[in-house]
N, C-alpha and C positions, 0 to 999 in steps of 0.2 A: 106610620110616620117615617119619612126618610131621615137619614142621619144628617145632622147639621154640622158635624165636624169636618175640617178639610180632609180630603182623601184622594187616593188613587184607586180606581176601580180594580176589581180582582184580577182582571186580565191585562193590566198595565196601562189602560186608557185613563188619562187624567181628566177629572171633572173640573173644567175651568171655572165653573161657578163657585166651587168650594175651595179653591186655592187662593191664598192671600195675594193681592195685587202688589206690583212693585218688584224691584230687583232684590236679589239676595238669595242665599243658599236655601232658605226655608221653602221658597216657592219651587225650587228645583228638586226638592226631596220630600214632597208631600207624602205623608204616611198612608198605608193601606187602611182599609176599613172592613171589619167583619160584617157590618151591616150591608155592605155593598155586594156581598157574596151570596149566591144561591146555588150551591154545588149540586150536581147530579152525579150519583155514584152508581155505575153499572154493577150488576150482580157478580160478575166475574172478579171485580176488584174486591168486593166484600169477602169472597172466598180466598183470594190471593193474600189479603192482608190479615188473615187469621194466624198471625205469628206474634211473639212478644213485641210490644212497642219499643221504640228507640231507647227509652230509659232502662229497659230491662234486656236489651239485646246482648249485653256482655256479662250479665250476672251468671254466677254458677254457685253450686253449694259451697265451694271453697271461699267465695267472696262474702258469704253470709256470716255476720259476726254475732253469734248468740250472746245474749246478756247472761253473764255468769250467775246472776241471781235468779234466773228463770230457766230451770232445767228442762222445761217443756220445749224450749226452743232448740236445744241440742238434740232432744229426743225426736223432734219433728224432722230434723236433717237426717238422722240415722234411718228413720222409717222411710222417708222419701227416696233416699239413696238405694235402699233395698227394693223399693217399688220400681224404680227405674231399671235397676239391674234385672229384675224379674221380667219386665217387659221385653228385654233383650233376648230372653230365652223362649219367646213365643214362636210357635211354628210359623213359617213364612206364608202358609195358606190362609191365615186369618180364620174368621168364622168362630164358632163356639169353642174351638180348641185353643183359642188364644188365652194366654196366661193373665190372670187377674190377682194372683197371690202376691205376697210381699217377699219375693226372692225364692219361692219354692215352685218347682215344676208341677204342671197339672195337665192331664190329658184332655180335660174338657172344662168348660166354664163352671165353677162351683156355684152352689146355690146362695152363698153369702154375698157380702158386699163386693162390688166390682170396681171400686174406686176408693179414693181417699179425699177427705173433706177437711180443709184447714179452717178452724174456727178460732176467732180471737178479735180483740179490739183493733181499731185502726192504728197503723204505724208500727206493728210488730214484725213486719217483713213477710206477710203472707204472699203478696204478689211476687216478691223476690224469690221465695221458695217455689212457687208455682212455675215461674219462668225457668228456674233452675231445673225443675223436673222435666219441662219441655226440652230444654237443651240436652239434658243427660239421657233422655230416652233414645236408644239406638235405632232410629228409624229415619227414613228420608223425610225431608221437610214437607213434602207433599202428603205424607202419611201421618202427620200429627198437626193438630189445630189448637190455637190459643186465641181466646177472645173473651170479652166481658159478657155477662148475662144479657145485657141490652143488645150487644152485637149479635149474639146467637139468635135471639128472637127476631131481630131485624133481618137476619139471613133467611129465616123461615118466611118472613113477609116478602122478601125479594124473590126467592126461588120457588116457594110453595113447599108444603110439608113433605110430600113424597120425594121431590127432587133433593131436599135437604137431607133426608134419610139416605138416599142413594149416594149423595156426595160425600157424606161423613162416614158411611158404613165401611169404606175401605181404609179408614184411619186406624192406627194402632192406639192413639191417645187423643182425647179431647179434654183440654184444660178450660175451665170456665171461671173467670175472675169476677168477684163482686156478685156472687149468687144471691139474688133476692127475688121474692115473689110479691109483686105489687098489686096484682089483681087476679081474680079467679080464672080469667082466660089464659093468662100466662101459666098458672098452676097446671091446668089440664094440658096445655100445649107442651110444656117442658116435660111433664111426667110421661106423656105418651112418647115424645121424641127420645128421651133418654132410655126409656124401656126398649124401644126399637133398636137403638144403637148398642145397648148392652147385649141384646139377642144376637146382633151381628158381630159381636166380639170386640167392641171398642172399650178400652179402659177409660175411666173417668177420673178427673181430679178437679176440685173446686175450692174456692175460698169464699168466705162470708164472715159477717159479724154476727151471724145468727146460726144456732145449731140447726141441723136439718129438720128435726121434728118440730122446731119452733118457727119455721118459715111462714110468712104471711100474718103472723100475730100482730095485732094493732093496726093492720092495714085493710083487712077485709074479714068477712066472717070465715075465718080459717077452719072452724069446726065443721062447716058445711062441705069442706073439701078435704076432710081428714084422710080419706082413702088415697087421694092423689099425693098428698103431702107425705103420708107414711110410705107410699110407693117410692117417692124420691129418696127418702131417708134410707130405705133398704139398699140402695145402690152404693152407699158410701160407708167407709169406716171413718169416724170422726176423730180428728186430732186437735186437741185444744192447745193453743199457743198463747201463753200469758206474756205480759210485759207492758212497758210504757211505749208511747209513740217515739220511735227512734228519730223522727224528723225534728223533735224538739228536745231530745235527750242531751242535757248539758249545753244547750244553745241559749243565746239571749232571747228575751221576749220578742214577739213579732214586731217588725218595724212599724212606726206610725205612718198613716197615709201622707202622701205628698200633696203639694198644692196643685191646682189646675195648671198654673204656669209651668211648674216643674215637669208635670206629666206631658204637657203639650210640647214643650221645648225638647224633652228627651225623645218623644216620638218622632219629631222632625229630624233629630240628629242621629237616629238609629236606623241603619239600613234594614229593611224588612219588617219594621215595626208597624203595628196597626194602632189606630186611635179612634175610640168610640165613646159616646156618652153611654153610661151604664144602663140607664133606663131604656134608651132606645135599643141597646143590644138585647136586653131582656125581651123586648117586644119582637125583635127580629128572630130570636130563637124560637118563638111560637110558630113562625112561618117556615122553619127548616126542621125536617125530621131528625130526631136525635141520632139516627144511623149515619147522618151526613156531617155531624159535628167534627169528626176527624178531618174530613175533606175541607171543612170550613176553615181549618187552621193550616192548610197546606201552604208552605213557604213562609209562614209567619215566624219571625225570630223573636218577637216580643209583643205582648199585648198591653196597651196603655188605655186605661179607663178613667174617665172623669166623672165626678159626682156619684160615687158609689153610695147607695142608700139601702135601707132594708128591703128585702124581697117581699112583694105584696101578697103573694098567695102560694099555696102548696104546689100547684102545677108549675108555676114559674120556678119555684125553688128546685123542683126535681129536674127541670131542664138545665138549670145552672149547675147542678151536681154533675150531670153528664159532661157538660162543657169543661168543668174543672178537672174531671178525670182525664179527658182527652188532652188538655193542656199539660197536665202533670205527666202523663205518659210520654209526651213529646218534649218535655223539659223546656217549655216556653215560659220565660219569666213574665210576671204580671205586675205592672206598675200602676198604682191607682191613687186617686184623690177621693176625698169624701170620708165616709166612715170606715173604720178598720174592718177586716173580714170577719172577725169574731162577733160582729154586730149585724151580720147579714140576715140571720134567721131569728124569728121571734121566739120568746120563751115558750110559747105554746108549741111551736114546731120542734124545738129542742127537747120537748118532753113527749112528743107523739111517736107514732109508729115508724116514722122515717128518721128518727133522731140520729141513728148511727150513720146514715148517709150524709146528713148535714154536718155532723162532727168530722167525718172524713173529708168533706169538701172544705171545711174551715182549715183543717190540718194541711191539706194539700195547697190551698191558695196561700196560706201563710208561708209555706216553704217557698212557693214561687215568688211571693212578694219579697222574701229575703234575697232570693237570687237576683231580683230586679234592682237591688240596691247598687250593684256594680255599674248598672247603666247610668244612674244619676251621677255616681262618683266619677265615671269616665267622661262626663260632659260638664 
């Protein structure tokens, strides 16, 4: 179903049938539409973009503010700083002689964990720490990679398994954010991929809301793939990071939804804003591969959504989670009418195997909705 909201097409061509008639500034500033975009992302772009997203481009260990009531946060910084320093001592030739310890030199890759795994609830700063590790690792940009778990599996789909191994084997560090195993195919694929990269001397770092040995629980028959899951777990030293969601620490409650009129008016008045019906956007996401959701938001400075309603099913919900992550990474404010974001997912979803993903999406969308408040105030 095509979008019914007024829009400018993704490449700057205005759809005359969708722009209000008559004179006035609104017709000259028709908002963009995510529904009108069907981006194609070449494989070389997927590789080039394996760096921390804009939100985390300037973060460092020194900018991470540990909660004084959560000593595990301070300990995580200490361990990761040592891990980064140890990577700097690695021989230039790479291979199995590369260092995987936490600050101690090694002549060959040890038999123990080859990386670090940050486990904790949403909003405790895991991605901040992972990006800080990437920045602190003394290696050229082309020799360290940063991406979400979804982006990593999408890279394999774009390049093929062998080419992905070849491309990443020359790296000193691979950082994997939001590590999750949603199906058996991903379990076998990632287990084999990381095993090959470890053999090639690549250090690993990952974040997740689930301990390595518990990946896949509640989502598929994890017991049937216990060997692969245990193999993944063996690559990492787990660091638990406790704490509450910093995005809401000491902040007011999430802002209530706006009216359709407020959302539409703000979309027309904001340069680079998109305007879409929420239900139609969910339908459009089913036609765009999640690996392209980042490209879907290229050039978007604000996302305006009308008639937000509960997500109808789990497949749709998981696609929305990926979009929420990409918008959060790019610091794109989200202005919406309809239901508040904490009512997007059903009680059954919030108790199921993907509940941590859904809570993360609620947390991030709420933060972006708070950011969008300044758009309304400015107009």
